[in-house]
N, C-alpha and C positions, 0 to 999 in steps of 0.2 A: 523891708523887703516887699516888693510887689508880688502879686499872685504869679505873674509870668516869670519873675526871677526865682521864686520858690520852686515852680514846676521845672525850670531849666536846671536848678541846683539838684533837685531830686532825681532828674534823668542822668545826671553825672555820677550818681552814687553806684557803688558796686552792689551785686546781689546781696552779699553778706551784710552790707550796711542796711539795705532795705528790710531785711528780715531780722536785723539786730543780732547777728551771729558773728562774733569776732573770731572765735576758735573753739575747737572741741579738744578738750584735754583727756587724760586717761579716765577721769571720773566726773567731768562736768563740762558745761557749756559756758564759755565766757561771752558776755554781751558788750556791745559798744557803749551801753549805759554804765558800765562798771560793775555790773552783777556777775556773780558766778552761780549758775544754776546746777544744782545736783538733783538727779532723778532717781526715785525708787520706783521700781516696777512691781505692781501688786497683781498677782495672779487672780483673775476673777473667779468667783464662786457661782456655780450654776444654782441660783435660788429657786428655780422651778421644781427642783427635786428635794428641797429642804422642807421641814415642817414649819409651821407658824412659829413655834417656840425657838426653833434654830435661827430663823430669820430675825426675830426679836433680839436673840443674843448677839448676832452679827451687827445689827444696828446699834446695840448698846456698846459693843466693843469699839465701833468706829466713833461713837460719841465720846467714849473715854479717851481715845487718841486725841480727838479734837479739843477737848477740854484741857488736856495736858500740854498740848503744843499748838498754840494759836498761829504760829508762823508757817504752818503747812499750807500748801496750795495743792489743789487737785486737778488733774486733767484726765479726760476720757477721750481716747482717740480710737479710730479704726486700726486694727492691727493687720487687716487684710484689705485687699483692693475692694472698692465699692463699684458695682456695675449699675447702680440705679439710674445715673444720667444716661448711660449708653441704652439701657432697657427703655426708658422714656422716649429716646430718639427713635429707636426701632419701632416702638408702638405708634408713634406719630407717622413715621414713614409708611408703615403698613396701612394705616387709615388713608393716606394720600395716594398710595400706589394703585394704578389702574391695571397694570400688567399682572395677571395671575401668577405667572411663573416667577416674577420678581418678588411678588408679595409672599409666595411660599418660601423662597430663599430667605427673606427677612424674618419670617416665622421660625425657620430652622435656626437662624442666628439668635433670635430671642430665646428659643428653647436651650440652645448651647450655653448662653450666658447664665441662664437659670441653673443649669446642671453644674457649671463651674462654681457658681456662688454657693450652692448647696454643699459641694465637695469641700470648698474652703471654709465653710461654716463661718461666714463673716463674723469676726469676733472684736470685742472691744478690749482695749488695753487701758488699765487705770494706772496712773502715775501720781506719785507724791513728789512735789517740787519744793525744794529748799532753796531760798535765795541767800547766798553768802555775800555779805557786803561789809568789808572792813574787819572781818574776823582775823585774829591772829593765826598764823599758819599751824602753830603747835596745838591750837584748840579745835581746829576744823575736824580732824578725823575722830577725836573722842566724841565731839558733838554729833556727827553723823552716825557713829556707831551706836550711840544712845538712842537716836531716832529709830534706827533699824531694829534695835533690841526691843523697843517699846511696841513697834508694829507686830514683831513676831510674838511677843507676849500676849497681845490681844487676838492671836489666832490668825493673822494675815500671813500669807505666803509672799514673802517680799525678797526682792534682790536689788542691790544697788546697781544702777545702769553703768556700764562701762563704755569706753569710746565707741565701739562698734554698735552697742545698743542705742546710743545717742544718735549716731549717724542714721541708723535705721529708722528711728523715731522721726527724725527730720524729713527723711525721704518719704515716709508714709504720709506725713502731715502735709508736706508741701507738693509732692508730686504723685502721691498715691502709688508709690513704687515699693512693692513688696517682693518682687521677683528676683532682685539683684542679690547676689550672695555677699560680695564684699564691696562696701561703698568707698569711693575715692575720697581723698582729703581735698583734692583739687580737681576742677573740671578737666577732663582729658588726661588725667595722670596715667591712666592704663596705656596711652599711646606713646608715652615718652620712652625712648630707647637710650639707655645710659651708654656713655662712651661711643656715641655715633656722630 
């Protein structure tokens, strides 16, 4: 297939195909490659308030988890909106602007974004990902329960991601959207009026 044909074929794909997301189930994300991804959300610990010994203990606990389960994958994502690109843009506009009144307005916008970011305390979200491929259905939940139990035993505050959690994770990752309360299963779903 030529480069032009590949490009034309890629343009015909749906958004879900491009991001390799076939469906979101009650407990996982199904991909077009045949994987089923299960996410565990780990609540982060503020290590800036921990002693050196406590930090070493946390590192040792993570090492213990990794030794026991090599199949784990880790993700670190923003769990809040990131305004850095907007702030960079405003700073460059302030430098370019000749009109003092417009420059002051841009500075006010920059200050406002700083305030919002401090209030939201831009946080990270840590995820443990398990790829299920070819596992028997009766073995999946005991396997996932064992992973969750191991993480808890090592002192991690963990929760298995549910459907709404996975949709929120995707929304933050792909569109930096943390303001929506309920995420749609399909684009425009909120606008459909049944029996109309």
